[in-house]
N, C-alpha and C positions, 0 to 999 in steps of 0.2 A: 639576468644578471649572473655572472660567474661567481660561484661560491669560493673558488680557490683564490687566495690573495696573491696578487701579482706583486713581485718585489721590484720589478722594473718600474720606477715611478713615472716615467714618460708614458708607458703603456697603461699603467693604473689610472693616471689622470685622463687619458684618452677614453678608457672604458667608463669612467665616471661621467664624462660629458656625453658619451653615447647613450648610457643608460638613462640619464636625465632626459635626453631627447625622446627616447622610446617611451618613457613614463608620460611625458607631457602630450605625446601624440594620442594617448588614450583618454585624456580628460575632455569633459564637455567644453564646448567653445563659448563660454560665457564671457562677458566683458572683463570681469576681474581675472578669470583664468587666462585669458589672452594676454593681458598686461603682466600678470605675475609670471607666466611661463616665458615671456620674452626676456624678463630679467633673469630667470633661472638659466635659460639657454645661454645668455651672454656670460653670466658669472661662472657657470660650470665649465664652459669652454676656455675661459680665461685662466682657470687654475692651471691647466696643462700648457697653454700657450706661454704663460709667464714662467713656468718651470723650465720649459725648453729654452726660452730666452736667457734664463739664469745660467743654464749650462753653457751658453755661448758668451759667457761673461767677458766683460772688458776690464775686469779687476774685481777685487774683493768687495768694494762698495757697491758696484753694479750687481754682483751676484746676490748680496744680501737684500738690496733694494727690490730686485725681481722676485726673490723668494717671499719677501714681505707682501708684495702685491698678490702673489699666488695664494698666500695664506689668507689675506683679506677676502679674496674671491671665494675661497672655500667657506669662510664664515658667512659670506653673503649667500652663497648657494644653500647652505644649511637653513638660513633664515627663510628663503623663498620656498624651500621644500616644506618646512614646518607650517608656513602660512597656507600652502596648497593643501597640506594634509588636513588642517583644521577647517578649511572652507569647502572641502569636498568630502563631506561626511559619507556620501554614498559610494565612494570609490571602492572598487573591488581590489583585492590583493593589497591591503594596507601594509602587509609585511614588506612589499617592494619599496614603498616610500620610506618605511622605517630603515631599511637597508641603505637607501640613498642618504638619509639623514646621518646614519652611523658612518658611512663612508666619507661624507663631507667632514665630519668631526675627526675621523682618523687621519685624513689628508692634512687637516689643519695642524694636528699634533705632530705629524711627521715633518711638516714644513717648519714648524716651530723648533723642533729638535735639530734640524739642519742649520737653522739660523743661529742658534745659541750654542 
């Protein structure tokens, strides 16, 4: 994970989705991890995808609607990351998952600031 904060939000959301995928590739393949990581992969990718769609807005209503979806997906990503952290107590490099949790929260806050 890159420690320099990217100010290009399209790139930053891409890096978040990429880093989530790299994180889940290192987890044990238990039934719960497989199901939880599927959800994380979907929600983390959806943050950036919806942000990109918001930038191709069809109007102010569409712009806000897409940003709200992106924000919702950031919140959901944070949820799955927290759950994976708590259920994988033997995971090495816990600071990586903490960074992902923090990034999901920062993205949520940024998207909220843009909406309002």
